[in-house]
C-alpha positions in Angstrom: -0.1 0.0 0.3 1.2 3.6 -0.9 2.5 5.7 1.8 1.4 8.8 0.0 -1.4 10.6 -1.7 -1.8 12.9 -4.9 -3.4 15.6 -4.2 -3.9 18.6 -6.7 -4.6 21.8 -4.9 -4.8 25.3 -6.5 -2.8 28.2 -5.3 -2.9 32.1 -6.0 -0.7 33.5 -8.3 1.5 34.4 -5.8 1.5 31.4 -3.7 2.7 29.6 -7.0 5.1 31.9 -8.2 6.7 31.7 -4.5 6.5 27.4 -5.0 8.3 28.3 -8.7 11.3 30.3 -7.3 11.1 27.4 -4.6 11.9 25.4 -7.0 14.6 27.1 -9.2 16.4 28.6 -7.0 17.8 25.4 -6.5 16.3 25.7 -2.5 13.9 22.7 -3.6 14.2 19.6 -5.8 10.3 19.7 -6.5 7.0 21.2 -5.6 6.1 18.3 -4.0 8.8 19.1 -1.3 8.7 23.2 -0.9 4.5 22.0 0.0 5.5 19.1 1.8 8.1 21.8 4.0 5.4 24.1 4.2 3.1 21.7 6.1 5.5 20.5 8.3 6.0 23.9 9.6 2.0 24.4 10.4 1.5 21.2 12.0 5.0 22.8 14.4 3.4 25.9 14.9 -0.4 23.7 15.6 1.4 21.8 18.2 3.3 24.6 19.7 0.1 26.3 20.2 -1.4 22.9 21.6 1.2 23.2 24.1 0.9 26.9 24.6 -2.8 26.1 25.5 -2.0 23.6 27.1 0.9 24.5 29.4 0.2 28.1 30.5 -3.3 29.3 29.3 -5.3 26.0 30.9 -3.8 27.0 33.7 -3.7 30.4 34.8 -7.9 30.6 33.5 -7.7 27.4 36.5 -5.8 29.7 38.3 -7.5 32.9 38.1 -10.8 30.8 38.4 -9.4 29.8 41.6 -8.6 33.1 42.5 -10.8 36.1 41.6 -8.8 39.1 43.2 -5.4 38.3 41.5 -6.5 39.6 38.6 -5.6 42.5 37.0 -7.9 46.0 36.3 -7.7 47.0 33.1 -5.9 49.8 34.1 -2.7 47.9 35.2 -2.6 46.1 31.9 -3.2 49.6 30.5 0.2 50.2 32.3 2.2 47.1 31.7 1.9 47.3 27.8 2.5 50.6 27.9 5.8 50.1 29.3 6.4 46.7 27.1 5.9 49.4 24.3 8.9 51.8 26.2 10.9 49.6 26.9 10.8 47.7 23.0 11.8 51.2 22.0 14.3 52.0 23.3 15.5 49.0 22.7 15.2 49.4 18.8 16.6 53.0 19.1 19.6 51.9 20.7 
């Protein structure tokens, strides 16, 4: 039994050109390899998001549910975000 399946896909011209350019530039031997690599990257991103949700978001939500008084006020959140923007701006200008 085959371990692969042949598919026919339709891409916007810009994406099709990018795939062909990767092959023409020698980065990949075939268009299929380019698509497979893109799908591997997508699957890795999906796994990372799932891990983040499972390991960080869910525990934080459960902690907040158990202790609602620990929640930040909207003003505290805005202040924290403003400080992060200032820190990043200083780093870019350094």
